All heavy atoms as TSV, in Angstrom:
chain	resi	resn	atom	element	x	y	z
A	1	MET	N	N	45.569	32.172	94.675
A	1	MET	CA	C	46.421	32.463	95.815
A	1	MET	C	C	45.752	33.521	96.689
A	1	MET	O	O	45.225	34.500	96.187
A	1	MET	CB	C	47.778	32.977	95.364
A	1	MET	CG	C	48.641	31.971	94.674
A	1	MET	SD	S	50.296	32.586	94.404
A	1	MET	CE	C	51.056	32.085	95.914
A	2	THR	N	N	45.850	33.306	97.947
A	2	THR	CA	C	45.284	34.265	98.881
A	2	THR	C	C	46.361	35.275	99.293
A	2	THR	O	O	47.558	35.068	99.059
A	2	THR	CB	C	44.755	33.546	100.131
A	2	THR	OG1	O	45.844	32.936	100.812
A	2	THR	CG2	C	43.716	32.501	99.771
A	3	LEU	N	N	45.916	36.330	99.905
A	3	LEU	CA	C	46.842	37.356	100.380
A	3	LEU	C	C	47.776	36.778	101.439
A	3	LEU	O	O	48.961	37.114	101.479
A	3	LEU	CB	C	46.067	38.551	100.947
A	3	LEU	CG	C	46.910	39.699	101.476
A	3	LEU	CD1	C	47.769	40.282	100.356
A	3	LEU	CD2	C	46.026	40.760	102.090
A	4	ASN	N	N	47.270	35.878	102.256
A	4	ASN	CA	C	48.086	35.246	103.295
A	4	ASN	C	C	49.236	34.443	102.680
A	4	ASN	O	O	50.360	34.493	103.161
A	4	ASN	CB	C	47.209	34.343	104.166
A	4	ASN	CG	C	47.926	33.869	105.407
A	4	ASN	OD1	O	48.825	34.527	105.908
A	4	ASN	ND2	N	47.514	32.716	105.898
A	5	SER	N	N	48.964	33.711	101.616
A	5	SER	CA	C	50.007	32.932	100.938
A	5	SER	C	C	51.060	33.845	100.321
A	5	SER	O	O	52.262	33.558	100.395
A	5	SER	CB	C	49.402	32.067	99.839
A	5	SER	OG	O	48.542	31.110	100.377
A	6	ILE	N	N	50.627	34.925	99.722
A	6	ILE	CA	C	51.552	35.874	99.109
A	6	ILE	C	C	52.448	36.507	100.163
A	6	ILE	O	O	53.661	36.636	99.979
A	6	ILE	CB	C	50.785	36.937	98.304
A	6	ILE	CG1	C	50.110	36.282	97.099
A	6	ILE	CG2	C	51.709	38.064	97.857
A	6	ILE	CD1	C	49.160	37.182	96.352
A	7	LEU	N	N	51.879	36.870	101.304
A	7	LEU	CA	C	52.668	37.455	102.387
A	7	LEU	C	C	53.675	36.455	102.951
A	7	LEU	O	O	54.798	36.830	103.307
A	7	LEU	CB	C	51.756	37.985	103.484
A	7	LEU	CG	C	50.916	39.218	103.124
A	7	LEU	CD1	C	49.985	39.575	104.263
A	7	LEU	CD2	C	51.810	40.380	102.764
A	8	LYS	N	N	53.307	35.190	103.025
A	8	LYS	CA	C	54.233	34.164	103.494
A	8	LYS	C	C	55.397	33.992	102.515
A	8	LYS	O	O	56.546	33.838	102.933
A	8	LYS	CB	C	53.517	32.835	103.689
A	8	LYS	CG	C	52.660	32.782	104.928
A	8	LYS	CD	C	52.027	31.420	105.087
A	8	LYS	CE	C	51.176	31.364	106.335
A	8	LYS	NZ	N	50.570	30.037	106.526
A	9	ILE	N	N	55.109	34.021	101.223
A	9	ILE	CA	C	56.154	33.900	100.214
A	9	ILE	C	C	57.114	35.081	100.299
A	9	ILE	O	O	58.337	34.913	100.236
A	9	ILE	CB	C	55.537	33.777	98.804
A	9	ILE	CG1	C	54.807	32.447	98.681
A	9	ILE	CG2	C	56.597	33.921	97.719
A	9	ILE	CD1	C	53.949	32.310	97.442
A	10	VAL	N	N	56.578	36.271	100.459
A	10	VAL	CA	C	57.420	37.466	100.595
A	10	VAL	C	C	58.253	37.372	101.869
A	10	VAL	O	O	59.444	37.711	101.873
A	10	VAL	CB	C	56.558	38.746	100.577
A	10	VAL	CG1	C	57.361	39.964	100.957
A	10	VAL	CG2	C	55.922	38.932	99.204
A	11	GLN	N	N	57.656	36.902	102.943
A	11	GLN	CA	C	58.371	36.755	104.209
A	11	GLN	C	C	59.530	35.766	104.077
A	11	GLN	O	O	60.632	36.028	104.564
A	11	GLN	CB	C	57.396	36.289	105.290
A	11	GLN	CG	C	57.992	36.210	106.665
A	11	GLN	CD	C	56.967	35.739	107.692
A	11	GLN	OE1	O	55.897	35.234	107.350
A	11	GLN	NE2	N	57.291	35.892	108.955
A	12	VAL	N	N	59.310	34.640	103.416
A	12	VAL	CA	C	60.370	33.657	103.207
A	12	VAL	C	C	61.503	34.267	102.380
A	12	VAL	O	O	62.682	34.086	102.685
A	12	VAL	CB	C	59.810	32.385	102.523
A	12	VAL	CG1	C	60.927	31.510	101.993
A	12	VAL	CG2	C	58.949	31.601	103.483
A	13	SER	N	N	61.156	35.009	101.347
A	13	SER	CA	C	62.178	35.635	100.497
A	13	SER	C	C	63.003	36.655	101.265
A	13	SER	O	O	64.230	36.695	101.127
A	13	SER	CB	C	61.509	36.314	99.300
A	13	SER	OG	O	60.817	35.389	98.520
A	14	ILE	N	N	62.358	37.458	102.073
A	14	ILE	CA	C	63.072	38.479	102.854
A	14	ILE	C	C	63.971	37.828	103.901
A	14	ILE	O	O	65.122	38.241	104.084
A	14	ILE	CB	C	62.070	39.468	103.490
A	14	ILE	CG1	C	61.444	40.332	102.409
A	14	ILE	CG2	C	62.754	40.335	104.542
A	14	ILE	CD1	C	60.300	41.197	102.886
A	15	ILE	N	N	63.473	36.811	104.576
A	15	ILE	CA	C	64.273	36.116	105.588
A	15	ILE	C	C	65.497	35.468	104.952
A	15	ILE	O	O	66.610	35.586	105.464
A	15	ILE	CB	C	63.424	35.063	106.337
A	15	ILE	CG1	C	62.420	35.752	107.254
A	15	ILE	CG2	C	64.292	34.092	107.117
A	15	ILE	CD1	C	61.387	34.819	107.838
A	16	THR	N	N	65.292	34.796	103.827
A	16	THR	CA	C	66.401	34.140	103.151
A	16	THR	C	C	67.446	35.146	102.688
A	16	THR	O	O	68.645	34.975	102.919
A	16	THR	CB	C	65.888	33.328	101.949
A	16	THR	OG1	O	64.922	32.374	102.393
A	16	THR	CG2	C	67.023	32.613	101.242
A	17	THR	N	N	67.005	36.210	102.059
A	17	THR	CA	C	67.934	37.213	101.546
A	17	THR	C	C	68.695	37.904	102.665
A	17	THR	O	O	69.923	38.034	102.602
A	17	THR	CB	C	67.171	38.261	100.707
A	17	THR	OG1	O	66.462	37.587	99.657
A	17	THR	CG2	C	68.118	39.272	100.117
A	18	ALA	N	N	67.997	38.329	103.692
A	18	ALA	CA	C	68.648	39.050	104.791
A	18	ALA	C	C	69.647	38.165	105.528
A	18	ALA	O	O	70.752	38.605	105.854
A	18	ALA	CB	C	67.598	39.583	105.758
A	19	SER	N	N	69.271	36.927	105.778
A	19	SER	CA	C	70.191	36.046	106.503
A	19	SER	C	C	71.403	35.695	105.660
A	19	SER	O	O	72.533	35.675	106.169
A	19	SER	CB	C	69.474	34.787	106.974
A	19	SER	OG	O	69.004	34.042	105.881
A	20	MET	N	N	71.231	35.450	104.376
A	20	MET	CA	C	72.376	35.106	103.532
A	20	MET	C	C	73.313	36.296	103.335
A	20	MET	O	O	74.527	36.130	103.350
A	20	MET	CB	C	71.914	34.572	102.176
A	20	MET	CG	C	71.332	33.180	102.248
A	20	MET	SD	S	72.352	31.976	103.136
A	20	MET	CE	C	73.864	32.033	102.234
A	21	VAL	N	N	72.773	37.482	103.170
A	21	VAL	CA	C	73.623	38.667	103.038
A	21	VAL	C	C	74.420	38.876	104.325
A	21	VAL	O	O	75.626	39.147	104.285
A	21	VAL	CB	C	72.790	39.914	102.680
A	21	VAL	CG1	C	73.588	41.185	102.834
A	21	VAL	CG2	C	72.257	39.802	101.262
A	22	SER	N	N	73.776	38.719	105.460
A	22	SER	CA	C	74.470	38.881	106.745
A	22	SER	C	C	75.581	37.854	106.916
A	22	SER	O	O	76.694	38.190	107.318
A	22	SER	CB	C	73.486	38.751	107.901
A	22	SER	OG	O	72.486	39.720	107.803
A	23	ILE	N	N	75.293	36.613	106.617
A	23	ILE	CA	C	76.289	35.546	106.758
A	23	ILE	C	C	77.456	35.765	105.809
A	23	ILE	O	O	78.621	35.629	106.193
A	23	ILE	CB	C	75.632	34.162	106.533
A	23	ILE	CG1	C	74.681	33.837	107.680
A	23	ILE	CG2	C	76.683	33.078	106.379
A	23	ILE	CD1	C	73.801	32.642	107.424
A	24	ILE	N	N	77.170	36.113	104.566
A	24	ILE	CA	C	78.232	36.298	103.578
A	24	ILE	C	C	79.105	37.491	103.927
A	24	ILE	O	O	80.336	37.430	103.794
A	24	ILE	CB	C	77.631	36.417	102.162
A	24	ILE	CG1	C	77.104	35.047	101.731
A	24	ILE	CG2	C	78.658	36.934	101.164
A	24	ILE	CD1	C	76.326	35.052	100.451
A	25	VAL	N	N	78.511	38.592	104.387
A	25	VAL	CA	C	79.313	39.757	104.784
A	25	VAL	C	C	80.212	39.400	105.957
A	25	VAL	O	O	81.403	39.751	105.976
A	25	VAL	CB	C	78.397	40.956	105.118
A	25	VAL	CG1	C	79.150	42.050	105.840
A	25	VAL	CG2	C	77.759	41.494	103.850
A	26	LEU	N	N	79.676	38.705	106.926
A	26	LEU	CA	C	80.456	38.312	108.098
A	26	LEU	C	C	81.613	37.380	107.720
A	26	LEU	O	O	82.760	37.613	108.111
A	26	LEU	CB	C	79.548	37.638	109.127
A	26	LEU	CG	C	80.191	37.267	110.450
A	26	LEU	CD1	C	80.588	38.524	111.211
A	26	LEU	CD2	C	79.230	36.434	111.271
A	27	ILE	N	N	81.331	36.359	106.948
A	27	ILE	CA	C	82.362	35.414	106.517
A	27	ILE	C	C	83.412	36.118	105.652
A	27	ILE	O	O	84.613	35.882	105.802
A	27	ILE	CB	C	81.742	34.231	105.750
A	27	ILE	CG1	C	80.832	33.418	106.658
A	27	ILE	CG2	C	82.815	33.362	105.102
A	27	ILE	CD1	C	81.530	32.670	107.756
A	28	SER	N	N	82.979	36.992	104.763
A	28	SER	CA	C	83.914	37.698	103.887
A	28	SER	C	C	84.838	38.612	104.681
A	28	SER	O	O	86.045	38.662	104.426
A	28	SER	CB	C	83.160	38.527	102.854
A	28	SER	OG	O	82.415	37.706	102.011
A	29	PHE	N	N	84.282	39.319	105.644
A	29	PHE	CA	C	85.102	40.234	106.433
A	29	PHE	C	C	86.108	39.489	107.295
A	29	PHE	O	O	87.308	39.770	107.267
A	29	PHE	CB	C	84.213	41.132	107.303
A	29	PHE	CG	C	85.002	42.100	108.136
A	29	PHE	CD1	C	85.582	43.205	107.565
A	29	PHE	CD2	C	85.169	41.885	109.497
A	29	PHE	CE1	C	86.331	44.094	108.324
A	29	PHE	CE2	C	85.911	42.752	110.270
A	29	PHE	CZ	C	86.491	43.872	109.682
A	30	ILE	N	N	85.625	38.517	108.052
A	30	ILE	CA	C	86.507	37.760	108.939
A	30	ILE	C	C	87.531	36.959	108.126
A	30	ILE	O	O	88.722	36.968	108.424
A	30	ILE	CB	C	85.690	36.839	109.866
A	30	ILE	CG1	C	84.880	37.684	110.848
A	30	ILE	CG2	C	86.590	35.875	110.620
A	30	ILE	CD1	C	83.877	36.902	111.658
A	31	GLY	N	N	87.071	36.282	107.081
A	31	GLY	CA	C	87.983	35.503	106.244
A	31	GLY	C	C	88.990	36.371	105.523
A	31	GLY	O	O	90.164	36.017	105.404
A	32	GLY	N	N	88.547	37.531	105.025
A	32	GLY	CA	C	89.448	38.443	104.329
A	32	GLY	C	C	90.535	38.975	105.233
A	32	GLY	O	O	91.706	39.057	104.841
A	33	GLU	N	N	90.166	39.342	106.442
A	33	GLU	CA	C	91.162	39.818	107.408
A	33	GLU	C	C	92.159	38.722	107.757
A	33	GLU	O	O	93.361	38.959	107.818
A	33	GLU	CB	C	90.473	40.317	108.683
A	33	GLU	CG	C	89.756	41.624	108.534
A	33	GLU	CD	C	90.713	42.776	108.305
A	33	GLU	OE1	O	91.779	42.820	108.951
A	33	GLU	OE2	O	90.396	43.623	107.464
A	34	PHE	N	N	91.661	37.519	107.984
A	34	PHE	CA	C	92.532	36.401	108.340
A	34	PHE	C	C	93.515	36.074	107.216
A	34	PHE	O	O	94.716	35.903	107.442
A	34	PHE	CB	C	91.686	35.172	108.685
A	34	PHE	CG	C	92.488	33.950	109.002
A	34	PHE	CD1	C	93.172	33.854	110.194
A	34	PHE	CD2	C	92.555	32.904	108.102
A	34	PHE	CE1	C	93.922	32.724	110.495
A	34	PHE	CE2	C	93.300	31.779	108.379
A	34	PHE	CZ	C	93.982	31.688	109.582
A	35	ILE	N	N	93.006	36.002	106.004
A	35	ILE	CA	C	93.856	35.661	104.858
A	35	ILE	C	C	94.836	36.791	104.553
A	35	ILE	O	O	95.994	36.542	104.216
A	35	ILE	CB	C	92.979	35.307	103.642
A	35	ILE	CG1	C	92.239	34.003	103.920
A	35	ILE	CG2	C	93.819	35.182	102.376
A	35	ILE	CD1	C	91.162	33.664	102.925
A	36	TYR	N	N	94.402	38.027	104.674
A	36	TYR	CA	C	95.293	39.167	104.427
A	36	TYR	C	C	96.452	39.189	105.426
A	36	TYR	O	O	97.591	39.478	105.065
A	36	TYR	CB	C	94.504	40.478	104.491
A	36	TYR	CG	C	95.346	41.692	104.218
A	36	TYR	CD1	C	95.753	41.997	102.934
A	36	TYR	CD2	C	95.751	42.528	105.255
A	36	TYR	CE1	C	96.531	43.114	102.674
A	36	TYR	CE2	C	96.529	43.647	105.020
A	36	TYR	CZ	C	96.911	43.933	103.719
A	36	TYR	OH	O	97.688	45.037	103.476
A	37	ARG	N	N	96.162	38.879	106.665
A	37	ARG	CA	C	97.218	38.851	107.691
A	37	ARG	C	C	98.222	37.731	107.454
A	37	ARG	O	O	99.357	37.822	107.918
A	37	ARG	CB	C	96.612	38.724	109.084
A	37	ARG	CG	C	95.921	40.001	109.505
A	37	ARG	CD	C	95.375	39.922	110.893
A	37	ARG	NE	N	94.649	41.158	111.177
A	37	ARG	CZ	C	93.872	41.327	112.212
A	37	ARG	NH1	N	93.713	40.347	113.078
A	37	ARG	NH2	N	93.246	42.464	112.399
A	38	ARG	N	N	97.807	36.698	106.758
A	38	ARG	CA	C	98.735	35.615	106.413
A	38	ARG	C	C	99.580	35.959	105.200
A	38	ARG	O	O	100.449	35.189	104.813
A	38	ARG	CB	C	97.969	34.330	106.141
A	38	ARG	CG	C	97.334	33.750	107.398
A	38	ARG	CD	C	96.621	32.468	107.151
A	38	ARG	NE	N	97.521	31.485	106.570
A	38	ARG	CZ	C	97.117	30.387	105.959
A	38	ARG	NH1	N	95.824	30.142	105.832
A	38	ARG	NH2	N	97.979	29.538	105.463
A	39	GLY	N	N	99.346	37.101	104.567
A	39	GLY	CA	C	100.127	37.541	103.424
A	39	GLY	C	C	99.624	37.037	102.077
A	39	GLY	O	O	100.314	37.153	101.076
A	40	GLU	N	N	98.426	36.500	102.055
A	40	GLU	CA	C	97.843	35.992	100.814
A	40	GLU	C	C	96.888	37.033	100.226
A	40	GLU	O	O	96.489	37.980	100.902
A	40	GLU	CB	C	97.074	34.694	101.081
A	40	GLU	CG	C	97.899	33.576	101.653
A	40	GLU	CD	C	98.815	32.934	100.631
A	40	GLU	OE1	O	98.530	33.017	99.424
A	40	GLU	OE2	O	99.836	32.365	101.049
A	41	ASP	N	N	96.515	36.819	98.971
A	41	ASP	CA	C	95.538	37.687	98.320
A	41	ASP	C	C	94.133	37.187	98.674
A	41	ASP	O	O	93.772	36.066	98.302
A	41	ASP	CB	C	95.731	37.667	96.812
A	41	ASP	CG	C	94.798	38.596	96.074
A	41	ASP	OD1	O	94.197	39.484	96.715
A	41	ASP	OD2	O	94.664	38.442	94.844
A	42	PRO	N	N	93.341	37.983	99.389
A	42	PRO	CA	C	92.008	37.523	99.806
A	42	PRO	C	C	91.082	37.191	98.641
A	42	PRO	O	O	90.209	36.335	98.772
A	42	PRO	CB	C	91.454	38.693	100.611
A	42	PRO	CG	C	92.634	39.480	101.026
A	42	PRO	CD	C	93.664	39.283	99.958
A	43	ASN	N	N	91.264	37.853	97.496
A	43	ASN	CA	C	90.376	37.589	96.359
A	43	ASN	C	C	90.466	36.144	95.877
A	43	ASN	O	O	89.484	35.591	95.392
A	43	ASN	CB	C	90.704	38.528	95.201
A	43	ASN	CG	C	90.325	39.950	95.506
A	43	ASN	OD1	O	89.403	40.196	96.275
A	43	ASN	ND2	N	91.031	40.883	94.916
A	44	ASN	N	N	91.633	35.555	95.995
A	44	ASN	CA	C	91.798	34.177	95.521
A	44	ASN	C	C	91.064	33.165	96.393
A	44	ASN	O	O	90.782	32.058	95.942
A	44	ASN	CB	C	93.282	33.806	95.470
A	44	ASN	CG	C	94.035	34.604	94.443
A	44	ASN	OD1	O	93.464	35.080	93.474
A	44	ASN	ND2	N	95.317	34.772	94.666
A	45	PHE	N	N	90.763	33.522	97.621
A	45	PHE	CA	C	90.117	32.594	98.540
A	45	PHE	C	C	88.666	32.974	98.838
A	45	PHE	O	O	87.796	32.108	98.909
A	45	PHE	CB	C	90.901	32.525	99.866
A	45	PHE	CG	C	92.291	32.003	99.708
A	45	PHE	CD1	C	93.358	32.866	99.596
A	45	PHE	CD2	C	92.513	30.641	99.666
A	45	PHE	CE1	C	94.648	32.379	99.447
A	45	PHE	CE2	C	93.794	30.142	99.514
A	45	PHE	CZ	C	94.870	31.017	99.396
A	46	ILE	N	N	88.421	34.246	99.051
A	46	ILE	CA	C	87.095	34.694	99.504
A	46	ILE	C	C	86.034	34.553	98.426
A	46	ILE	O	O	84.904	34.148	98.721
A	46	ILE	CB	C	87.171	36.148	100.024
A	46	ILE	CG1	C	88.114	36.227	101.214
A	46	ILE	CG2	C	85.804	36.676	100.392
A	46	ILE	CD1	C	87.697	35.374	102.390
A	47	ILE	N	N	86.363	34.862	97.184
A	47	ILE	CA	C	85.359	34.791	96.115
A	47	ILE	C	C	84.815	33.366	95.943
A	47	ILE	O	O	83.590	33.175	95.924
A	47	ILE	CB	C	85.907	35.374	94.805
A	47	ILE	CG1	C	86.091	36.880	94.962
A	47	ILE	CG2	C	84.972	35.072	93.635
A	47	ILE	CD1	C	86.794	37.557	93.810
A	48	PRO	N	N	85.661	32.348	95.836
A	48	PRO	CA	C	85.099	30.983	95.726
A	48	PRO	C	C	84.336	30.538	96.973
A	48	PRO	O	O	83.309	29.862	96.868
A	48	PRO	CB	C	86.324	30.085	95.506
A	48	PRO	CG	C	87.403	30.977	95.067
A	48	PRO	CD	C	87.105	32.327	95.627
A	49	ILE	N	N	84.826	30.925	98.138
A	49	ILE	CA	C	84.151	30.525	99.379
A	49	ILE	C	C	82.769	31.167	99.472
A	49	ILE	O	O	81.784	30.498	99.795
A	49	ILE	CB	C	85.014	30.886	100.607
A	49	ILE	CG1	C	86.233	29.976	100.674
A	49	ILE	CG2	C	84.208	30.786	101.898
A	49	ILE	CD1	C	87.248	30.377	101.713
A	50	THR	N	N	82.675	32.468	99.196
A	50	THR	CA	C	81.375	33.135	99.306
A	50	THR	C	C	80.405	32.660	98.227
A	50	THR	O	O	79.205	32.554	98.494
A	50	THR	CB	C	81.531	34.665	99.231
A	50	THR	OG1	O	82.217	35.022	98.038
A	50	THR	CG2	C	82.256	35.209	100.434
A	51	THR	N	N	80.908	32.352	97.045
A	51	THR	CA	C	80.032	31.840	95.989
A	51	THR	C	C	79.454	30.486	96.382
A	51	THR	O	O	78.248	30.247	96.247
A	51	THR	CB	C	80.811	31.717	94.669
A	51	THR	OG1	O	81.349	32.984	94.325
A	51	THR	CG2	C	79.903	31.252	93.557
A	52	SER	N	N	80.288	29.618	96.886
A	52	SER	CA	C	79.814	28.302	97.314
A	52	SER	C	C	78.862	28.415	98.496
A	52	SER	O	O	77.835	27.728	98.550
A	52	SER	CB	C	80.996	27.417	97.704
A	52	SER	OG	O	81.845	27.240	96.608
A	53	LEU	N	N	79.209	29.276	99.433
A	53	LEU	CA	C	78.352	29.488	100.599
A	53	LEU	C	C	76.987	30.045	100.185
A	53	LEU	O	O	75.955	29.613	100.701
A	53	LEU	CB	C	79.025	30.433	101.583
A	53	LEU	CG	C	78.277	30.756	102.862
A	53	LEU	CD1	C	78.168	29.503	103.720
A	53	LEU	CD2	C	78.991	31.846	103.618
A	54	ALA	N	N	76.989	30.959	99.256
A	54	ALA	CA	C	75.721	31.536	98.788
A	54	ALA	C	C	74.872	30.499	98.076
A	54	ALA	O	O	73.652	30.440	98.274
A	54	ALA	CB	C	75.992	32.722	97.872
A	55	ASP	N	N	75.487	29.669	97.253
A	55	ASP	CA	C	74.730	28.643	96.526
A	55	ASP	C	C	74.108	27.621	97.471
A	55	ASP	O	O	72.905	27.370	97.419
A	55	ASP	CB	C	75.639	27.926	95.532
A	55	ASP	CG	C	76.054	28.811	94.373
A	55	ASP	OD1	O	75.388	29.843	94.146
A	55	ASP	OD2	O	77.044	28.481	93.704
A	56	LEU	N	N	74.916	27.042	98.309
A	56	LEU	CA	C	74.414	26.004	99.201
A	56	LEU	C	C	73.603	26.589	100.359
A	56	LEU	O	O	72.542	26.074	100.714
A	56	LEU	CB	C	75.574	25.176	99.754
A	56	LEU	CG	C	75.199	24.001	100.646
A	56	LEU	CD1	C	74.356	23.000	99.862
A	56	LEU	CD2	C	76.442	23.334	101.182
A	57	GLY	N	N	74.087	27.686	100.924
A	57	GLY	CA	C	73.417	28.288	102.073
A	57	GLY	C	C	72.033	28.810	101.767
A	57	GLY	O	O	71.115	28.676	102.579
A	58	SER	N	N	71.868	29.394	100.581
A	58	SER	CA	C	70.549	29.927	100.241
A	58	SER	C	C	69.525	28.817	100.090
A	58	SER	O	O	68.364	28.974	100.482
A	58	SER	CB	C	70.616	30.777	98.977
A	58	SER	OG	O	71.013	29.995	97.879
A	59	ILE	N	N	69.944	27.685	99.566
A	59	ILE	CA	C	69.024	26.547	99.452
A	59	ILE	C	C	68.628	26.045	100.836
A	59	ILE	O	O	67.450	25.769	101.093
A	59	ILE	CB	C	69.665	25.420	98.622
A	59	ILE	CG1	C	69.833	25.865	97.179
A	59	ILE	CG2	C	68.838	24.152	98.692
A	59	ILE	CD1	C	70.661	24.935	96.333
A	60	ILE	N	N	69.597	25.940	101.721
A	60	ILE	CA	C	69.320	25.445	103.076
A	60	ILE	C	C	68.424	26.420	103.843
A	60	ILE	O	O	67.421	26.018	104.442
A	60	ILE	CB	C	70.639	25.190	103.828
A	60	ILE	CG1	C	71.376	24.019	103.204
A	60	ILE	CG2	C	70.380	24.930	105.314
A	60	ILE	CD1	C	72.786	23.827	103.703
A	61	VAL	N	N	68.773	27.701	103.824
A	61	VAL	CA	C	67.981	28.702	104.556
A	61	VAL	C	C	66.576	28.806	103.969
A	61	VAL	O	O	65.584	28.883	104.699
A	61	VAL	CB	C	68.692	30.075	104.541
A	61	VAL	CG1	C	67.795	31.162	105.088
A	61	VAL	CG2	C	69.989	30.009	105.325
A	62	PHE	N	N	66.464	28.759	102.653
A	62	PHE	CA	C	65.153	28.826	102.002
A	62	PHE	C	C	64.296	27.628	102.395
A	62	PHE	O	O	63.113	27.777	102.719
A	62	PHE	CB	C	65.337	28.886	100.478
A	62	PHE	CG	C	64.065	29.093	99.723
A	62	PHE	CD1	C	63.464	30.333	99.681
A	62	PHE	CD2	C	63.478	28.044	99.046
A	62	PHE	CE1	C	62.288	30.528	98.981
A	62	PHE	CE2	C	62.308	28.228	98.342
A	62	PHE	CZ	C	61.707	29.473	98.307
A	63	SER	N	N	64.889	26.444	102.392
A	63	SER	CA	C	64.140	25.237	102.770
A	63	SER	C	C	63.681	25.287	104.225
A	63	SER	O	O	62.541	24.928	104.535
A	63	SER	CB	C	65.005	23.995	102.555
A	63	SER	OG	O	65.356	23.868	101.214
A	64	LEU	N	N	64.562	25.733	105.107
A	64	LEU	CA	C	64.191	25.853	106.521
A	64	LEU	C	C	63.087	26.895	106.713
A	64	LEU	O	O	62.159	26.676	107.507
A	64	LEU	CB	C	65.399	26.193	107.365
A	64	LEU	CG	C	66.442	25.088	107.521
A	64	LEU	CD1	C	67.672	25.625	108.246
A	64	LEU	CD2	C	65.855	23.917	108.258
A	65	ALA	N	N	63.183	28.003	106.023
A	65	ALA	CA	C	62.164	29.048	106.155
A	65	ALA	C	C	60.815	28.554	105.639
A	65	ALA	O	O	59.771	28.831	106.248
A	65	ALA	CB	C	62.593	30.309	105.408
A	66	ILE	N	N	60.813	27.829	104.542
A	66	ILE	CA	C	59.569	27.250	104.009
A	66	ILE	C	C	58.968	26.284	105.026
A	66	ILE	O	O	57.756	26.306	105.279
A	66	ILE	CB	C	59.831	26.525	102.671
A	66	ILE	CG1	C	60.155	27.523	101.571
A	66	ILE	CG2	C	58.661	25.651	102.272
A	66	ILE	CD1	C	59.002	28.354	101.099
A	67	LYS	N	N	59.802	25.437	105.609
A	67	LYS	CA	C	59.299	24.453	106.562
A	67	LYS	C	C	58.714	25.123	107.804
A	67	LYS	O	O	57.679	24.714	108.312
A	67	LYS	CB	C	60.430	23.511	106.968
A	67	LYS	CG	C	59.970	22.367	107.829
A	67	LYS	CD	C	61.073	21.371	108.067
A	67	LYS	CE	C	60.527	20.206	108.885
A	67	LYS	NZ	N	61.508	19.172	109.056
A	68	VAL	N	N	59.371	26.186	108.295
A	68	VAL	CA	C	58.902	26.868	109.503
A	68	VAL	C	C	57.643	27.685	109.230
A	68	VAL	O	O	56.697	27.660	110.025
A	68	VAL	CB	C	60.035	27.752	110.085
A	68	VAL	CG1	C	59.502	28.670	111.159
A	68	VAL	CG2	C	61.156	26.884	110.603
A	69	ILE	N	N	57.627	28.408	108.135
A	69	ILE	CA	C	56.518	29.343	107.880
A	69	ILE	C	C	55.286	28.627	107.336
A	69	ILE	O	O	54.162	28.970	107.687
A	69	ILE	CB	C	56.993	30.479	106.955
A	69	ILE	CG1	C	57.999	31.329	107.716
A	69	ILE	CG2	C	55.831	31.312	106.463
A	69	ILE	CD1	C	58.629	32.427	106.923
A	70	PHE	N	N	55.471	27.656	106.466
A	70	PHE	CA	C	54.311	26.949	105.910
A	70	PHE	C	C	54.092	25.731	106.736
A	70	PHE	O	O	53.478	24.969	106.937
A	70	PHE	CB	C	54.541	26.591	104.445
A	70	PHE	CG	C	54.386	27.762	103.537
A	70	PHE	CD1	C	55.490	28.472	103.108
A	70	PHE	CD2	C	53.143	28.172	103.101
A	70	PHE	CE1	C	55.361	29.542	102.255
A	70	PHE	CE2	C	53.002	29.249	102.255
A	70	PHE	CZ	C	54.116	29.934	101.827
């Protein structure tokens, strides 16, 4: 492996992590506020939604980043 390949791998990992953390925080905050205002417990809805979003979203973002960078 060359240094260029290693830097690309690190770049893909950082892009994927930063974008997924940003998306999950945004969805959790907006969704939590919306559900709380409806009188429901946000934990019952937000935890499954963010888990599913993280699982599927990270695969999609990682694949897109690999395609763009490599």
